[in-house]
N, C-alpha and C positions, 0 to 999 in steps of 0.2 A: 127653773127658779127655785123649786123646792130643795135643791141640793146646795144652794148658796148659803154662805154664812154672812149675813148682813145685819149686824147688831146696831142699826141706825135708830136715833131717837125719832126722826121724822123723814118720811119719803113723800115728796110732792109729785103727783101725776096730774098735770094741768091740761092734758089733752081731752078730747071728747070721750065721754062715756067710760072713763077709766075705772069707775066704781062698779060697773056692771060685771056680771059673770054668767055662768051657765049652771043650771041645776043638773047635777050628776047623781044618778041613783046610787044611794049608799054613801055618798060623799057630801051631799049638800051643795051649797053654792060655791063654785070654784071660779076664781078670777084673780086679777092682779093684786087686789087687796089681800086676799088670803095667802097668796104666794109670798108677798113681801113680809107679812106677819109670821108666816111659817119660817121664813129665812132669818127672823130675829128682829125685824123692825117693830118698834113700839107703837107707832101710829102712822097712818097713811092718809094723805089728803087727796081726795079723788073727786071727779065730776060724775054726775048721774045722767046727763044728757049732752047732746051736741052743744058746744059753747062757741060764742063769738071770739075770734082771735084777738080782736082789739079790746073787747071787754075783759077777756081773760088776762091779757097783758097788764091792763090797768089794775085788775083785781090782785094779781100776784105782786105787783109793785107795792100796793098798799099793804098786803099781807106781810111781805118781808120787811117793809119799813116798820110796821107795828111790832113785829117780833124782834127784829135786830136792833133798831134804833130806840124804840119805846120800851123794850124789855118785857113785852107781853108774852104770855104763853101762846102756844100754837092755837089753842082753842079761843082764847081771848082775841088774838090777832086776827083770826078768821072772822069772828063775830064783828069786830071793829071795822074791818075792811068791808064786810057786807053792809053794815049800817052806813058807812061813808058812801058807798056806791048808791044805796037806796035814796040818799038825800039829794042826789044830783039828777036833774031832769034827764040828761042823756042816758043814765044807767038805772033809772028808777024801776023799770020793769024787772020782776024777779028772774026773768030769763037770763039776764046778764050776770047775776051774782048768786042766785039760790041753788045752782047745780052743785056747788062745792060743799063737801061734807068731810069731816074728820072721823076716821074709823080707828078703833083701837083704844089705847089708854088715853082718856080725856084729860087727866091731870098731868101737867108737864112742869118739871122744875125749872126755875129760872137758873140758867147756867151760872155756876159758882156760888149760888146762894144757899144751897141745901134745902130750899123751900119748894113745896109743891103749890101750884096756883091753879 
């Protein structure tokens, strides 16, 4: 992965524990997040623990809707999706939505606007 040229604005890794890595002496924490950022990605959305398939599908549906249809930044779209999930009885427990975190550049421009949000 460290040899890839991947200048993506956002990489989404919605599987279990994608944000975890291993401590390597002299290198620090090495994992998928670091690999994608080293390859040129500006930000990586990852999970910190085992996640429910059904809840993750619902979370990602809301995340992408907020970002692509509502025009929110990745950071704002993630927060909005998490807040939406939290308001519903079925997904209220943090287990279902709190595992997801955005690593990297937290400000993301709205495509075509030239603005950072």
